[in-house]
FIDRENLO-927978 format. One record per residue (C-alpha): x, y, z; chain; residue in one letter. Coordinates in steps of 0.1 Angstrom, whole numbers, padded with zeros to 4 digits. Each point is the difference from the previous one (the first is absolute). Example, Ala and Ser with C-alpha at 12.3 -4.5 7.8 and 13.67 -1.06 7.14 Angstrom:
2
+-------+-------+-------+-------+------+
|     u |     v |     w | chain | resn |
+-------+-------+-------+-------+------+
|  0123 | -0045 |  0078 |     A |    A |
|  0014 |  0034 | -0007 |     A |    S |
+-------+-------+-------+-------+------+
***
This chain:
95
+-------+-------+-------+-------+------+
|     u |     v |     w | chain | resn |
+-------+-------+-------+-------+------+
|  1651 | -0077 | -0416 |     A |    M |
|  0012 |  0028 |  0021 |     A |    S |
| -0023 |  0028 |  0012 |     A |    Q |
|  0021 |  0026 | -0019 |     A |    R |
| -0006 | -0019 | -0032 |     A |    L |
| -0037 | -0004 |  0006 |     A |    L |
| -0003 |  0037 |  0009 |     A |    A |
|  0018 |  0009 | -0033 |     A |    S |
| -0023 | -0023 | -0020 |     A |    L |
| -0031 |  0016 |  0016 |     A |    A |
|  0013 |  0035 | -0008 |     A |    L |
|  0006 | -0009 | -0036 |     A |    V |
| -0035 | -0014 | -0003 |     A |    T |
| -0016 |  0030 |  0016 |     A |    V |
|  0021 |  0024 | -0022 |     A |    T |
| -0009 | -0019 | -0032 |     A |    A |
| -0037 |  0000 |  0009 |     A |    T |
|  0001 |  0037 |  0008 |     A |    S |
|  0017 |  0008 | -0033 |     A |    L |
| -0026 | -0020 | -0019 |     A |    N |
| -0028 |  0019 |  0017 |     A |    A |
|  0017 |  0033 | -0008 |     A |    Q |
|  0004 | -0009 | -0037 |     A |    A |
| -0037 | -0009 | -0002 |     A |    D |
| -0009 |  0034 |  0015 |     A |    D |
|  0022 |  0017 | -0025 |     A |    Q |
| -0018 | -0010 | -0032 |     A |    V |
| -0004 |  0032 | -0020 |     A |    D |
| -0033 | -0007 | -0016 |     A |    A |
| -0002 |  0035 | -0015 |     A |    Q |
|  0033 | -0005 | -0018 |     A |    A |
| -0009 | -0034 | -0013 |     A |    L |
| -0033 |  0014 | -0012 |     A |    F |
|  0016 |  0030 | -0017 |     A |    E |
|  0028 | -0020 | -0016 |     A |    Q |
| -0022 | -0028 | -0013 |     A |    N |
| -0038 |  0005 |  0000 |     A |    C |
|  0000 |  0034 | -0016 |     A |    T |
|  0021 | -0013 | -0029 |     A |    S |
| -0031 | -0017 | -0014 |     A |    C |
| -0028 |  0023 |  0011 |     A |    H |
| -0010 |  0031 |  0020 |     A |    G |
| -0023 |  0003 |  0029 |     A |    S |
| -0031 | -0001 | -0022 |     A |    E |
|  0000 | -0038 |  0001 |     A |    V |
| -0006 |  0002 |  0037 |     A |    Y |
| -0026 |  0027 |  0000 |     A |    T |
| -0022 | -0008 | -0031 |     A |    R |
| -0036 | -0009 |  0007 |     A |    E |
|  0002 | -0034 | -0018 |     A |    D |
|  0031 | -0013 |  0017 |     A |    R |
|  0003 | -0037 |  0002 |     A |    R |
|  0014 | -0003 |  0035 |     A |    I |
| -0028 | -0005 |  0025 |     A |    D |
|  0018 | -0014 |  0031 |     A |    S |
|  0032 |  0001 |  0019 |     A |    L |
|  0008 | -0036 | -0011 |     A |    D |
| -0006 |  0010 | -0036 |     A |    A |
|  0023 |  0030 |  0004 |     A |    L |
|  0027 | -0022 |  0015 |     A |    H |
| -0003 | -0025 | -0029 |     A |    S |
|  0002 |  0029 | -0025 |     A |    Q |
|  0031 |  0014 |  0016 |     A |    V |
|  0016 | -0035 |  0000 |     A |    R |
| -0010 | -0005 | -0037 |     A |    M |
|  0015 |  0033 | -0010 |     A |    C |
|  0032 | -0008 |  0019 |     A |    E |
|  0003 | -0033 | -0018 |     A |    Q |
| -0008 |  0014 | -0034 |     A |    N |
|  0027 |  0026 |  0004 |     A |    L |
|  0025 | -0026 |  0013 |     A |    G |
|  0006 |  0020 |  0031 |     A |    L |
|  0006 | -0030 |  0024 |     A |    T |
| -0013 |  0020 |  0030 |     A |    W |
| -0001 | -0017 |  0034 |     A |    F |
| -0034 | -0006 |  0016 |     A |    D |
|  0004 |  0030 |  0024 |     A |    D |
|  0006 |  0023 | -0030 |     A |    Q |
| -0032 | -0012 | -0017 |     A |    V |
| -0019 |  0004 |  0033 |     A |    D |
|  0014 |  0035 |  0005 |     A |    A |
| -0010 |  0012 | -0035 |     A |    V |
| -0034 | -0016 |  0004 |     A |    T |
| -0005 |  0019 |  0033 |     A |    Q |
|  0012 |  0032 | -0016 |     A |    L |
| -0025 | -0003 | -0028 |     A |    L |
| -0027 | -0009 |  0024 |     A |    N |
|  0007 |  0029 |  0023 |     A |    R |
|  0003 |  0025 | -0029 |     A |    E |
| -0027 | -0011 | -0024 |     A |    Y |
| -0021 | -0031 |  0008 |     A |    Y |
| -0008 |  0003 |  0037 |     A |    K |
| -0010 | -0036 |  0005 |     A |    F |
| -0005 | -0012 |  0036 |     A |    E |
|  0028 | -0023 |  0011 |     A |    P |
+-------+-------+-------+-------+------+
***
């Protein structure tokens, strides 16, 4: 293979990797939350004294379950982003 072809392949690989990283950073958890989670309930479910979620893992599982029950077909990074949003805003579990 020529060096020019190898350099082009390397550039394509670096560009694709960079674009994937940018896409991951651009998950709009707030929009996902507002468009989907609030259609079933308000913030009272996150702030009530007898809430069922007692860990970050349980929160992640609950977000995944809601995503599946609503047929949303979110990617893992979207589930992770909404989980982190809910944790940051309401639950405050240590990572």
